[in-house]
LUMLORO-663547 format. One record per residue: y, z, x of N, C-alpha, C in turn. Coordinates in nm, 2 decimals, padded with zeros to 4 digits. Example, Ala and Ser with C-alpha at 12.3 -4.5 7.8 and 13.67 -1.06 7.14 Angstrom:
2
-00.57  00.78  01.32  -00.45  00.78  01.23  -00.33  00.78  01.32;
-00.22  00.71  01.28  -00.11  00.71  01.37  00.00  00.79  01.29;
***
This chain:
113
-00.11  00.00  00.08  00.00  00.00  00.00  00.12  00.00  00.09;
00.21  -00.08  00.05  00.33  -00.09  00.14  00.45  -00.07  00.05;
00.57  -00.02  00.09  00.68  00.01  00.02  00.80  -00.09  00.06;
00.88  -00.11  -00.04  01.01  -00.20  00.00  01.11  -00.13  00.07;
01.14  -00.21  00.18  01.25  -00.15  00.28  01.38  -00.13  00.22;
01.41  -00.22  00.11  01.53  -00.21  00.04  01.55  -00.09  -00.06;
01.45  -00.09  -00.14  01.47  00.01  -00.26  01.36  00.12  -00.26;
01.25  00.10  -00.18  01.14  00.21  -00.17  01.04  00.18  -00.28;
01.04  00.09  -00.36  00.93  00.07  -00.46  00.81  00.02  -00.39;
00.69  00.03  -00.46  00.57  -00.02  -00.41  00.57  -00.17  -00.42;
00.54  -00.25  -00.31  00.54  -00.40  -00.33  00.41  -00.44  -00.38;
00.41  -00.54  -00.45  00.29  -00.61  -00.51  00.25  -00.73  -00.43;
00.13  -00.77  -00.43  00.08  -00.89  -00.36  00.08  -01.00  -00.45;
00.14  -01.12  -00.41  00.16  -01.23  -00.50  00.05  -01.34  -00.43;
-00.03  -01.40  -00.51  -00.13  -01.50  -00.47  -00.06  -01.64  -00.51;
-00.03  -01.71  -00.40  00.01  -01.86  -00.41  -00.06  -01.93  -00.30;
-00.01  -02.03  -00.25  -00.07  -02.10  -00.14  -00.09  -02.01  -00.03;
-00.02  -01.92  00.00  -00.02  -01.81  00.10  00.02  -01.68  00.05;
-00.06  -01.58  00.05  -00.03  -01.45  -00.01  00.10  -01.40  00.06;
00.17  -01.31  -00.03  00.30  -01.25  00.03  00.32  -01.12  -00.04;
00.41  -01.04  -00.01  00.46  -00.92  -00.07  00.57  -00.94  -00.16;
00.59  -00.88  -00.28  00.71  -00.91  -00.36  00.75  -00.78  -00.43;
00.88  -00.74  -00.43  00.92  -00.62  -00.49  00.96  -00.66  -00.65;
00.90  -00.58  -00.73  00.95  -00.61  -00.87  01.08  -00.55  -00.91;
01.13  -00.46  -00.83  01.26  -00.40  -00.87  01.38  -00.49  -00.81;
01.38  -00.52  -00.68  01.50  -00.57  -00.62  01.47  -00.72  -00.59;
01.35  -00.76  -00.59  01.32  -00.90  -00.56  01.29  -00.94  -00.40;
01.29  -00.83  -00.33  01.26  -00.85  -00.19  01.12  -00.92  -00.16;
01.11  -01.02  -00.07  00.99  -01.08  -00.04  00.95  -01.08  00.10;
00.82  -01.08  00.15  00.78  -01.08  00.27  00.65  -01.13  00.28;
00.62  -01.21  00.39  00.49  -01.27  00.41  00.39  -01.18  00.46;
00.26  -01.20  00.42  00.15  -01.11  00.48  00.12  -01.16  00.62;
00.08  -01.07  00.70  00.04  -01.11  00.84  -00.08  -01.21  00.83;
-00.09  -01.31  00.91  -00.19  -01.41  00.91  -00.34  -01.34  00.92;
-00.35  -01.24  00.99  -00.49  -01.18  01.00  -00.53  -01.10  00.89;
-00.45  -01.08  00.79  -00.48  -01.00  00.67  -00.55  -01.10  00.57;
-00.67  -01.06  00.52  -00.72  -01.14  00.40  -00.71  -01.06  00.27;
-00.69  -01.13  00.17  -00.67  -01.07  00.02  -00.79  -01.12  -00.06;
-00.84  -01.02  -00.13  -00.95  -01.04  -00.23  -00.91  -00.97  -00.36;
-00.94  -01.03  -00.47  -00.93  -00.96  -00.60  -01.06  -00.89  -00.64;
-01.04  -00.76  -00.65  -01.14  -00.66  -00.68  -01.10  -00.57  -00.80;
-01.19  -00.48  -00.83  -01.15  -00.40  -00.95  -01.10  -00.26  -00.90;
-01.09  -00.23  -00.79  -01.03  -00.10  -00.74  -00.93  -00.13  -00.62;
-00.83  -00.04  -00.62  -00.73  -00.04  -00.52  -00.79  00.03  -00.40;
-00.79  -00.03  -00.29  -00.82  00.04  -00.16  -00.78  -00.04  -00.04;
-00.78  00.03  00.07  -00.75  -00.04  00.20  -00.86  00.01  00.28;
-00.93  -00.09  00.34  -01.04  -00.06  00.44  -00.99  -00.07  00.57;
-01.00  00.05  00.64  -00.92  00.07  00.77  -01.01  -00.01  00.88;
-00.94  -00.08  00.96  -01.01  -00.15  01.07  -01.06  -00.29  01.04;
-01.06  -00.32  00.91  -01.10  -00.45  00.87  -00.99  -00.55  00.83;
-00.86  -00.50  00.82  -00.74  -00.59  00.78  -00.76  -00.65  00.64;
-00.81  -00.57  00.55  -00.86  -00.63  00.42  -00.79  -00.55  00.31;
-00.70  -00.62  00.22  -00.65  -00.55  00.11  -00.72  -00.58  00.00;
-00.75  -00.49  -00.09  -00.82  -00.51  -00.21  -00.73  -00.48  -00.33;
-00.72  -00.58  -00.42  -00.61  -00.56  -00.53  -00.69  -00.56  -00.66;
-00.64  -00.48  -00.75  -00.70  -00.48  -00.89  -00.64  -00.58  -00.97;
-00.72  -00.64  -01.06  -00.67  -00.74  -01.16  -00.58  -00.68  -01.26;
-00.53  -00.76  -01.35  -00.43  -00.72  -01.46  -00.50  -00.64  -01.54;
-00.61  -00.66  -01.58  -00.69  -00.60  -01.69  -00.73  -00.44  -01.63;
-00.77  -00.44  -01.51  -00.80  -00.31  -01.45  -00.68  -00.21  -01.43;
-00.56  -00.28  -01.41  -00.44  -00.21  -01.39  -00.39  -00.14  -01.52;
-00.43  -00.19  -01.63  -00.40  -00.14  -01.77  -00.48  -00.02  -01.81;
-00.59  00.01  -01.74  -00.67  00.11  -01.78  -00.60  00.25  -01.76;
-00.63  00.34  -01.86  -00.55  00.48  -01.86  -00.66  00.57  -01.79;
-00.61  00.63  -01.68  -00.69  00.72  -01.60  -00.66  00.87  -01.63;
-00.53  00.89  -01.67  -00.49  01.01  -01.68  -00.50  01.08  -01.83;
-00.49  01.20  -01.84  -00.50  01.25  -02.00  -00.38  01.22  -02.07;
-00.39  01.19  -02.20  -00.28  01.16  -02.28  -00.24  01.29  -02.35;
-00.11  01.31  -02.35  -00.07  01.44  -02.41  00.05  01.40  -02.51;
00.08  01.49  -02.61  00.19  01.47  -02.71  00.33  01.52  -02.65;
00.40  01.43  -02.59  00.54  01.46  -02.55  00.62  01.34  -02.58;
00.73  01.38  -02.63  00.84  01.27  -02.69  00.90  01.20  -02.56;
00.90  01.06  -02.55  00.96  00.99  -02.45  01.11  00.98  -02.49;
01.19  01.03  -02.38  01.34  01.03  -02.40  01.40  00.89  -02.41;
01.32  00.78  -02.36  01.38  00.65  -02.37  01.34  00.58  -02.50;
01.21  00.57  -02.55  01.17  00.50  -02.67  01.14  00.59  -02.78;
01.11  00.72  -02.76  01.10  00.81  -02.87  00.94  00.81  -02.91;
00.86  00.75  -02.84  00.71  00.75  -02.86  00.66  00.89  -02.83;
00.56  00.93  -02.89  00.51  01.07  -02.89  00.39  01.08  -02.79;
00.34  00.98  -02.72  00.22  00.99  -02.64  00.26  00.95  -02.50;
00.21  01.03  -02.40  00.24  01.01  -02.27  00.13  01.04  -02.18;
00.10  00.98  -02.07  00.00  01.02  -01.97  00.06  01.14  -01.90;
-00.02  01.23  -01.85  00.04  01.34  -01.77  -00.05  01.37  -01.65;
00.02  01.41  -01.54  -00.06  01.45  -01.43  00.05  01.55  -01.33;
-00.02  01.64  -01.25  00.06  01.73  -01.18  00.04  01.70  -01.03;
00.14  01.73  -00.96  00.14  01.71  -00.80  00.21  01.85  -00.76;
00.13  01.90  -00.66  00.18  02.01  -00.58  00.23  01.97  -00.44;
00.35  02.02  -00.41  00.40  01.97  -00.27  00.46  02.11  -00.20;
00.45  02.09  -00.08  00.49  02.21  00.01  00.40  02.26  00.10;
00.41  02.37  00.16  00.31  02.42  00.26  00.28  02.57  00.19;
00.21  02.64  00.27  00.15  02.77  00.23  00.28  02.86  00.20;
00.27  02.93  00.09  00.38  03.01  00.06  00.49  02.95  -00.02;
00.52  02.83  00.01  00.64  02.76  -00.05  00.59  02.64  -00.13;
00.52  02.65  -00.22  00.46  02.53  -00.29  00.53  02.51  -00.42;
00.57  02.39  -00.45  00.63  02.36  -00.58  00.54  02.27  -00.65;
00.53  02.28  -00.79  00.46  02.18  -00.84  00.54  02.10  -00.95;
00.51  01.97  -00.97  00.59  01.88  -01.06  00.49  01.83  -01.16;
00.53  01.81  -01.28  00.44  01.75  -01.38  00.51  01.62  -01.41;
00.43  01.51  -01.41  00.48  01.38  -01.43  00.43  01.33  -01.57;
00.52  01.26  -01.64  00.48  01.21  -01.78  00.51  01.06  -01.78;
00.41  00.97  -01.82  00.44  00.82  -01.82  00.41  00.79  -01.97;
00.51  00.73  -02.03  00.50  00.69  -02.17  00.39  00.58  -02.19;
00.31  00.59  -02.29  00.20  00.49  -02.30  00.26  00.37  -02.38;
00.37  00.39  -02.43  00.43  00.27  -02.51  00.53  00.18  -02.42;
00.63  00.24  -02.35  00.73  00.18  -02.27  00.70  00.17  -02.12;
00.62  00.27  -02.07  00.59  00.29  -01.93  00.69  00.37  -01.86;
00.79  00.43  -01.92  00.90  00.52  -01.86  00.82  00.63  -01.80;
00.87  00.67  -01.67  00.80  00.79  -01.61  00.91  00.88  -01.57;
00.87  01.01  -01.60  00.97  01.11  -01.56  00.90  01.23  -01.51;
00.96  01.33  -01.45  00.90  01.45  -01.40  00.97  01.57  -01.43;
00.90  01.68  -01.45  00.95  01.82  -01.46  00.90  01.91  -01.36;
01.00  01.99  -01.31  00.97  02.08  -01.20  00.92  02.21  -01.26;
00.82  02.27  -01.20  00.79  02.40  -01.25  00.82  02.51  -01.16;
***
C-alpha cells in the first residue's frame, strides 16, 4: 500500500497498457516500477521479497467485514454504520478511537474515548 505524497490518501492501482498509481482525492499519478508485477486476486496483500502487489476486485472491495451498528450519519442521516476501534500509544499512555463508516454514503468519522 502506498500513500499520495500530495494529500496522504491511499493510492489505487490503475490497470491500462502499463499499471500505475492514481490518487482518487487529488488526481496525483505515478508509474509503477518496471520490476513490479500486478495481479487481480480476492485479497489485499503484499508479498515481501517477490515485488508483487495483489489487488482486490471491485466486488470483493464492497464486502462488509466490520460489525454494523445503529449510529446516525451526520452527512446523510442514514442510521447504519460499520464500526471498529483502534488503540494508539505506548504503555500507560494509550488512547482509543472508534471509527464509524456510513453504509449508505461511505462517510467515515472518528470519536476519541
